[in-house]
C-alpha positions in Angstrom: 65.6 66.3 7.0 67.3 62.9 7.2 69.3 61.3 9.9 72.9 62.2 8.9 74.5 60.5 12.0 73.2 57.2 10.6 75.6 57.3 7.6 77.8 54.9 9.5 75.1 52.2 8.9 75.5 52.5 5.2 79.3 52.3 5.6 78.8 49.2 7.7 76.8 47.5 4.9 79.5 48.4 2.4 82.2 46.9 4.7 80.0 43.8 5.1 79.8 43.4 1.3 83.6 44.0 1.0 84.3 41.2 3.5 85.9 43.6 5.9 85.4 41.9 9.3 87.0 44.7 11.3 84.9 47.5 9.7 81.7 45.5 9.9 82.4 44.8 13.6 83.3 48.5 14.3 79.8 49.7 13.4 78.6 48.0 16.6 79.0 49.4 20.0 81.4 47.2 22.1 78.6 46.2 24.5 76.0 45.7 21.9 74.3 42.4 20.8 73.4 40.9 17.4 71.5 37.8 16.3 73.3 34.7 15.0 71.1 32.7 12.6 70.9 28.9 12.0 71.8 29.1 8.3 75.2 30.8 9.0 76.1 30.0 12.6 74.5 26.5 13.0 72.4 27.9 15.8 70.0 30.7 16.6 71.4 32.7 19.5 72.5 36.2 20.5 76.1 37.3 20.3 77.1 39.9 22.9 80.1 42.2 23.1 82.9 43.0 20.8 84.3 39.4 20.7 80.9 37.9 20.0 80.2 40.4 17.3 83.6 39.8 15.7 83.0 36.0 15.6 79.5 36.5 14.2 80.8 38.9 11.4 83.7 36.5 10.7 81.2 33.6 10.1 79.3 35.8 7.7 82.5 36.8 5.8 83.3 33.1 5.4 80.2 33.0 3.1 81.6 35.7 0.8 78.3 37.5 1.4 76.4 40.3 -0.3 73.7 42.1 1.8 70.8 44.1 0.4 68.9 46.2 2.9 65.6 48.0 2.7 65.0 50.4 5.6 61.2 50.8 6.1 61.3 53.3 9.0 63.7 55.4 10.9 62.8 57.1 14.1 65.2 59.6 15.6 65.1 61.1 19.1 68.1 63.1 20.2 71.2 61.0 20.0 69.2 57.7 19.5 67.6 56.2 16.5 65.7 53.1 15.7 65.5 51.6 12.2 63.1 48.9 11.0 64.6 47.0 8.1 64.7 43.9 6.0 67.9 42.2 5.0 68.7 39.7 2.3 72.1 38.1 2.6 73.4 35.9 -0.2 76.5 33.8 0.0 77.9 30.3 -0.1 78.3 27.6 2.6 81.6 25.8 3.1 80.7 23.3 0.5 80.0 26.0 -2.1 76.2 25.7 -2.1 74.2 29.0 -2.3 72.8 30.3 1.0 70.2 33.0 1.4 69.3 34.5 4.8 66.1 36.6 4.8 65.7 38.6 7.9 63.8 41.5 9.3 64.1 43.4 12.6 64.8 46.7 14.3 68.1 48.2 15.3 68.9 50.8 18.0 71.6 53.2 17.1 73.4 55.9 19.1 75.3 59.0 18.1 78.6 59.1 20.0 80.3 62.1 21.4 82.8 62.3 18.5 79.8 62.6 16.1 80.1 59.1 14.7 77.5 56.4 15.5 77.2 52.8 16.6 74.6 50.1 16.7 73.6 49.1 20.2 71.2 46.3 19.6 69.3 44.2 17.1 65.7 43.5 18.0 64.9 40.5 15.9 61.7 39.7 14.1 61.1 36.3 12.8 63.1 35.2 9.8 61.1 35.7 6.6 60.2 32.2 5.2 61.1 31.9 1.6 61.5 35.7 1.4 57.8 36.2 1.0 57.9 39.7 2.4 60.9 40.8 0.3 60.1 43.4 -2.3 59.4 42.0 -5.8 62.2 44.3 -7.2 65.6 43.6 -5.6 67.0 46.8 -4.2 70.1 48.2 -6.0 72.4 49.8 -3.4 71.7 50.1 0.3 69.7 53.2 1.1 68.5 54.8 4.2 65.0 56.4 3.9 63.3 58.5 6.5 59.6 57.9 7.1 57.4 60.8 8.3 
């Protein structure tokens, strides 16, 4: 059996690829935190709260991004889940030069009382230098797989 309450994660990736700042922000809990990376934000820091997440998502949307995600592991316990994933974000900087952000980390998610979900926290791993850990075959569409 999969983790149906994590479908909001896939919707969030689609919103990100569509450039929808509001929907990409909405997948995060209002008190959550996410990582800002040098290549996009000009610094490596943690953005906290709804305003910080909105600013972080807006900076990504300025890149006209496309995100590919491979989820390696999902662990579910009651209303909480943790996913371990790699992300490859491609876009352009303000000068039109290609930018690639290779990243991996874990995220903590929570099922809310209305049945929807939200991401609470990103637990960063080190950025992947030159994408060495990225699969040889680029993933097609975002997918969520359950490990047993």
